[in-house]
C-alpha positions in Angstrom: 16.7 -15.4 -40.2 16.1 -12.2 -41.9 14.9 -9.4 -39.7 11.6 -8.2 -40.7 12.1 -4.7 -39.5 15.5 -4.1 -40.8 14.5 -1.1 -43.3 12.8 0.6 -39.9 16.2 0.1 -38.0 18.1 1.8 -40.8 15.7 4.7 -40.0 15.9 4.9 -36.5 19.6 6.2 -35.7 19.1 8.4 -32.4 16.8 5.8 -30.7 16.4 2.0 -30.9 14.3 -0.7 -32.6 13.6 -3.8 -30.4 12.3 -7.0 -31.7 11.9 -10.3 -29.5 15.1 -11.6 -28.9 17.1 -8.7 -28.8 18.8 -7.2 -25.6 16.3 -4.9 -23.8 13.1 -6.2 -25.5 11.7 -8.1 -22.4 12.3 -5.0 -20.2 10.7 -2.6 -22.6 7.6 -4.6 -22.3 7.4 -4.0 -18.6 4.7 -1.9 -16.9 3.6 -0.7 -13.7 1.0 -3.5 -13.8 2.0 -6.6 -14.6 -1.6 -7.7 -15.7 -1.1 -5.0 -18.6 2.1 -6.4 -20.1 1.6 -7.7 -23.4 3.8 -9.5 -26.2 4.4 -6.7 -28.7 5.9 -7.7 -31.9 8.3 -4.5 -32.3 9.2 -1.7 -29.9 10.4 1.6 -31.1 12.2 4.2 -28.7 12.7 7.0 -30.9 15.2 9.8 -29.9 13.5 12.6 -31.8 10.1 13.9 -33.4 11.3 12.9 -36.7 11.6 9.4 -35.7 8.4 9.1 -33.9 7.0 10.2 -37.4 9.0 7.5 -39.4 7.7 4.8 -36.6 4.1 5.9 -37.1 4.3 6.0 -41.0 6.2 2.6 -41.2 3.3 1.1 -38.9 0.4 2.4 -41.0 2.3 1.3 -44.5 2.9 -2.1 -43.0 -0.6 -2.4 -41.6 0.8 -2.8 -38.0 -1.3 -1.7 -34.9 0.3 0.7 -32.9 0.3 2.2 -29.3 2.3 4.9 -27.6 3.8 4.7 -24.2 4.7 7.7 -22.0 5.3 6.4 -18.4 3.5 2.6 -18.7 1.1 3.5 -15.8 -1.9 2.4 -17.3 -3.5 -0.6 -16.0 -5.9 -1.1 -18.8 -3.4 -1.8 -21.3 -3.8 1.4 -23.1 0.1 1.5 -23.6 0.8 -2.0 -24.5 0.3 -4.0 -27.8 -0.5 -7.7 -28.4 1.5 -8.4 -31.5 1.8 -4.7 -32.7 4.0 -1.8 -32.2 4.9 0.3 -29.0 6.3 3.6 -29.6 8.0 3.9 -26.4 8.9 7.7 -25.7 11.2 7.3 -22.8 14.3 8.6 -24.7 12.4 12.0 -25.1 12.7 13.2 -21.7 14.2 16.5 -21.9 12.7 19.5 -19.7 13.2 23.1 -20.3 12.3 25.9 -18.2 11.8 29.4 -19.5 11.7 31.8 -16.6 10.8 34.7 -19.0 7.7 33.2 -20.5 6.9 31.4 -17.3 6.6 28.2 -18.9 7.9 24.7 -18.8 8.5 22.7 -22.0 8.8 18.6 -21.4 9.1 15.7 -23.5 6.4 13.0 -23.9 8.7 10.5 -22.2 9.2 12.6 -19.2 8.1 11.3 -15.6 6.6 13.9 -13.3 9.7 13.6 -11.1 11.9 15.1 -13.8 9.4 18.0 -14.4 9.1 18.6 -10.8 12.6 19.0 -10.3 13.6 21.1 -13.4 11.1 23.7 -12.1 12.2 23.6 -8.4 15.4 24.7 -9.6 13.8 28.0 -10.2 11.4 28.0 -7.3 8.3 27.1 -9.8 6.0 24.6 -10.3 3.4 23.0 -12.9 0.1 21.4 -12.3 1.3 17.6 -12.5 0.3 14.3 -10.9 0.4 13.5 -7.2 2.4 10.4 -8.0 5.8 11.4 -9.6 6.7 8.2 -10.9 4.0 8.3 -13.5 4.7 9.6 -17.0 3.3 13.1 -18.0 1.5 12.1 -21.3 -1.2 9.9 -20.1 -2.3 11.9 -17.4 -2.2 15.4 -19.1 -3.9 14.2 -22.0 -6.7 12.8 -20.0 -7.2 15.8 -17.8 -4.8 15.7 -14.9 -5.4 16.3 -11.3 -2.8 17.3 -9.0 -1.9 19.1 -5.5 -2.2 22.3 -7.3 -5.5 21.9 -9.0 -7.5 23.6 -6.4 -5.4 27.0 -7.3 -4.6 26.5 -11.1 -7.0 24.1 -12.4 -6.4 20.7 -14.4 -3.2 19.8 -16.1 -4.8 20.3 -19.3 -6.1 23.9 -18.1 -2.4 25.0 -18.0 -1.1 24.0 -21.3 0.0 26.5 -23.7 0.8 24.3 -26.7 1.7 20.6 -27.7 3.8 18.9 -30.4 1.8 16.0 -32.1 2.7 13.4 -34.6 -0.6 12.6 -36.4 -1.7 9.5 -38.0 -0.2 10.4 -41.7 3.0 11.1 -39.9 2.9 15.0 -40.0 4.4 16.7 -37.1 2.3 19.7 -36.1 1.9 22.2 -33.1 -1.3 22.7 -31.5 -1.8 25.9 -29.1 -4.6 28.6 -28.7 -3.6 30.3 -32.0 -2.4 27.3 -34.2 -4.3 24.1 -35.0 -7.2 25.2 -32.6 -9.2 22.2 -33.1 -6.7 19.9 -32.5 -5.6 21.4 -29.3 -9.2 21.5 -28.1 -9.4 17.7 -28.7 -6.0 16.5 -27.2 -6.9 18.4 -23.8 -9.3 15.6 -22.7 -9.0 13.1 -25.5 -5.6 13.3 -26.7 -4.5 9.6 -26.8 -7.1 9.3 -29.8 -5.4 12.1 -31.9 -1.8 11.2 -32.2 1.5 10.9 -30.4 2.2 13.9 -28.4 5.8 14.4 -28.1 6.3 17.7 -26.3 4.2 19.8 -23.9 4.4 23.3 -23.0 2.8 24.3 -19.8 2.4 27.4 -17.5 4.6 27.6 -14.3 4.0 29.3 -11.0 6.3 30.5 -8.0 6.3 27.8 -5.5 7.6 27.5 -1.8 7.3 24.7 0.6 4.0 22.8 1.3 3.0 20.7 4.3 1.6 17.2 3.5 1.9 13.6 4.3 0.1 10.4 5.1 -2.3 10.3 8.2 -3.6 6.9 9.3 -6.5 6.1 11.4 -8.3 3.0 12.6 -11.4 1.9 10.9 -13.6 2.7 14.0 -12.7 6.6 13.6 -14.4 6.5 10.0 -17.5 8.6 11.3 -15.6 11.4 12.5 -13.3 11.2 9.4 -16.3 11.7 7.3 -17.5 14.7 9.2 -14.2 16.2 8.6 -14.4 15.4 4.9 -17.9 17.1 4.7 -16.2 20.1 6.9 -13.5 20.4 4.4 -15.5 20.6 1.8 -17.3 23.7 3.0 -14.5 25.3 4.5 -11.2 24.8 2.4 -9.6 28.1 1.1 -8.2 26.4 -2.1 -4.8 25.9 -0.7 -5.6 22.6 0.6 -6.5 19.0 -0.7 -7.5 16.0 1.3 -7.7 12.4 0.3 -9.3 9.6 2.5 -10.4 5.8 2.2 -10.3 2.4 3.4 -7.4 0.2 2.6 -6.8 -3.4 3.5 -3.2 -2.8 4.5 -0.6 -0.3 4.2 3.1 -0.8 4.2 4.4 -0.9 7.7 0.8 -0.7 9.3 -0.6 -4.4 9.7 -4.5 -4.7 9.1 -7.2 -2.5 7.6 -6.8 1.0 8.0 -8.3 4.3 7.0 -5.7 6.0 4.9 -5.6 9.9 4.6 -3.6 12.4 2.7 -3.4 15.9 3.8 -2.0 18.8 1.7 -1.7 22.7 2.4 0.1 24.9 0.2 1.5 27.0 3.5 3.7 26.5 6.3 3.6 23.8 8.9 1.9 25.9 11.3 -0.9 26.8 8.7 -1.3 23.1 7.5 -1.4 22.1 11.3 -4.1 24.8 12.2 -6.4 23.8 9.2 -6.1 20.3 9.7 -6.3 20.4 13.6 -10.0 19.0 13.3 -8.7 16.0 11.7 -5.6 15.7 13.6 -7.7 15.9 16.7 -9.5 12.7 15.9 -6.3 10.8 17.0 -4.7 9.4 13.9 -2.6 5.9 14.7 0.3 7.4 12.8 0.9 10.7 11.1 3.7 11.4 8.6 2.8 15.2 7.7 5.5 17.6 7.7 6.8 20.7 5.7 8.8 19.8 2.7 9.7 21.1 -0.9 6.9 20.9 -3.1 8.9 18.6 -5.4 8.9 16.0 -2.5 5.1 16.2 -2.2 4.7 14.1 -5.3 6.6 11.2 -3.6 4.4 10.8 -0.4 1.9 8.6 -1.6 3.4 4.9 -1.6 5.7 4.2 -4.7 4.4 0.8 -5.2 7.1 -0.4 -7.9 7.2 -4.2 -6.9 6.4 -6.3 -9.6 2.7 -6.8 -9.0 -0.7 -7.0 -11.1 -2.8 -3.9 -10.7 -6.2 -2.5 -11.7 -7.5 1.0 -11.2 -11.2 2.2 -11.5 -13.0 5.3 -11.1 -16.2 6.9 -10.1 -17.6 10.3 -8.9 -19.5 11.4 -5.8 -21.2 14.3 -4.5 -21.2 16.2 -1.2 -22.2 15.7 1.7 -20.9 12.2 2.3 -22.9 10.0 4.6 -21.3 7.7 7.2 -23.9 4.9 5.7 -22.8 5.1 2.4 -18.8 5.3 3.2 -19.4 2.1 5.6 -21.0 0.3 2.6 -18.0 1.0 0.5 -15.8 -0.6 3.5 -18.3 -3.5 4.2 -18.0 -4.5 0.6 -14.5 -3.9 0.0 -12.5 -5.4 3.2 -13.8 -8.8 3.0 -12.9 -9.3 -0.6 -9.5 -8.1 -0.2 -8.7 -9.6 3.1 -10.2 -13.1 2.1 -7.8 -13.3 -0.8 -4.8 -11.8 1.0 -4.6 -8.9 -1.4 -5.2 -6.2 1.2 -1.7 -4.6 0.8 -2.2 -1.6 -1.5 -5.5 -2.4 -2.3 -8.2 0.0 -1.3 -10.7 2.9 -2.3 -9.7 6.6 -2.1 -12.3 9.6 -2.0 -10.1 12.4 -3.5 -11.5 15.8 -2.3 -9.5 18.4 -5.0 -11.2 21.7 -4.5 -13.0 22.1 -7.8 -13.7 25.6 -8.0 -11.0 26.4 -10.7 -12.2 23.2 -12.6 -15.7 24.5 -13.0 -14.6 28.0 -14.0 -13.9 26.5 -17.4 -16.7 25.4 -19.6 -17.4 21.8 -20.2 -17.2 22.2 -24.0 -14.1 24.8 -23.8 -11.6 21.5 -24.0 -12.5 17.7 -24.7 -12.5 17.2 -20.9 -16.3 17.1 -19.8 -16.2 16.2 -16.4 -16.3 19.5 -14.6 -19.3 19.4 -12.4 -19.6 20.1 -8.5 -18.3 16.5 -7.8 -15.0 14.8 -6.7 -13.4 11.5 -7.9 -13.4 8.2 -6.2 -10.4 5.9 -7.2 -9.9 2.0 -6.7 -6.8 0.5 -6.7 -6.4 -3.3 -6.5 -2.7 -5.1 -6.1 -2.4 -9.0 -6.4 0.0 -11.5 -7.7 -2.0 -14.5 -9.0 -3.1 -14.2 -12.8 -5.7 -16.8 -12.2 -7.4 -14.0 -9.9 -7.6 -11.4 -12.8 -10.9 -12.2 -13.8 -12.6 -11.9 -10.4 -10.6 -8.6 -9.5 -11.8 -7.1 -12.6 -15.5 -8.1 -11.9 -15.5 -6.9 -8.2 -13.7 -3.6 -9.3 -16.7 -3.2 -11.6 -19.1 -4.0 -8.9 -17.8 -1.5 -6.2 -17.4 1.3 -9.0 -21.2 0.7 -9.9 -21.9 1.0 -6.2 -20.2 4.2 -5.8 -21.7 5.8 -8.8 -25.3 4.8 -7.6 -25.0 5.6 -4.2 -22.4 8.3 -4.2 -23.6 10.1 -7.3 -27.3 9.6 -7.1 -27.0 7.9 -10.4 -25.4 10.9 -12.0 -22.7 11.1 -14.7 -19.2 12.5 -14.3 -16.1 10.6 -15.1 -12.4 11.0 -14.9 -11.3 8.6 -17.7 -7.7 8.3 -16.5 -8.7 6.2 -13.5 -11.0 3.7 -15.5 -9.0 0.6 -15.8 -10.9 -0.8 -18.5 -12.5 0.5 -22.0 -15.4 2.9 -21.4 -18.2 3.6 -23.9 -17.2 7.0 -25.6 -20.3 8.4 -24.9 -20.0 7.9 -21.3 -16.3 9.1 -21.4 -16.8 12.1 -23.4 -20.3 12.9 -22.9 -21.7 15.8 -25.2 -18.4 16.4 -26.6 -18.3 13.2 -28.4 -20.0 14.4 -31.5 -17.1 17.2 -32.1 -14.5 14.5 -31.0 -16.0 12.3 -33.9 -15.9 15.1 -36.5 -12.3 15.9 -35.6 -11.2 12.3 -35.6 -12.4 12.0 -39.2 -10.0 15.1 -39.7 -7.0 14.0 -38.2 -7.1 10.2 -37.8 -9.8 8.8 -40.4 -8.5 5.3 -40.1 -8.6 5.1 -36.2 -4.9 4.7 -36.0 -4.8 5.8 -32.5 -7.5 3.7 -30.9 -6.3 2.2 -27.7 -7.7 4.4 -25.0 -11.3 5.0 -24.9 -11.6 4.9 -28.8 -13.4 7.4 -30.7 -14.6 6.3 -33.8 -14.4 8.8 -36.7 -17.7 10.1 -38.0 -18.8 9.1 -41.3 -19.5 11.7 -43.8 -22.8 12.9 -43.7 -23.6 11.1 -40.5 -25.3 13.2 -37.5 -24.1 13.4 -34.3 -26.7 11.0 -32.6 -26.2 8.4 -35.5 -22.5 8.5 -35.0 -23.1 8.3 -31.1 
């Protein structure tokens, strides 16, 4: 049988082209969430940026839909293709630290662990994700929160430049001085504008930190909520704090209140700041001093073969016990009755947002810069027959958090949404400009898998396009 992609194979020399039946093809389809696995027709793993360009031009010339995969951590399927092409960047994972320029340049196929470790060799760090087995691209292009966000802002706020393969195959650089409009767009909506093959970000001197999991019985919830409100008022910008109900945490049977503490400082400083929390009486505390590169491995690395779904909403302070209790009362019966409590829960994430709010909402494509925080849901299960009811429940609990926790307001961390978002909700007042730029850089909507921004037709006003 003739290989329909033979001409593409002949052009990809540093990387590989995989079709059904090839060794490695099925493995290339694997994703962090098994519910996001889809049967691509062809997977291209380029070895160079020129090969990424070749793959894009081949796909468009042959009317093949395409997606780009960095780490494959999306639970929405944004890095998977049903019958199309996946451009899998895993081979493009080089990292280079420039100590003189105080930057790090990393390939679009890197995991955050690779970036963290390369920076650590020089006593440096950049703003990356809190889970180091995720890919750099999805997090960075959608905004990017991390343990250093309270000090330096979002991942996109620290980008110096990017290398992008556009829909027509052109390879361009974008920065504050070159292709500035594209640079504006990729910082918050980058998946809509091309395959970003390389990032250059600022780095900062970084010492050890104090961090880890702290677990409480559910009856301590009122005291933990009180601490969260205290944290909001008294953090110094060197701390972050997560908490929320989980059906089960590995090694601890039954529902728990899961907390994550972080202090960019010594153990003594961390224990002193978080003393009001620790005095509540946890059932377990794993907080300790460690190198920063280890901090991003503290959240459970759930790499077993599971179906997963994430969701996101925002909430404002102060939190009330009644509100958090309503979330607990909604969540726990659902996950315990279905025996999916392990790894399923809701997390209220308090990354101090002063640095985020110092950047105007229209300075980048990322609009969600108000005085609020993110809430994240995560569900983990095995049976594909449960996909529909898990998605339906996720929508319900996210809607409840939006209504009760944000009083009907708007703010959205798009990376946390496990399903397609209406672009107006995703990008707010920045949508009109994004549509104009989409028409310039991707008029045929080649890059359309992640909260798709449709190009604005010539002569159509912003209101009509939205």
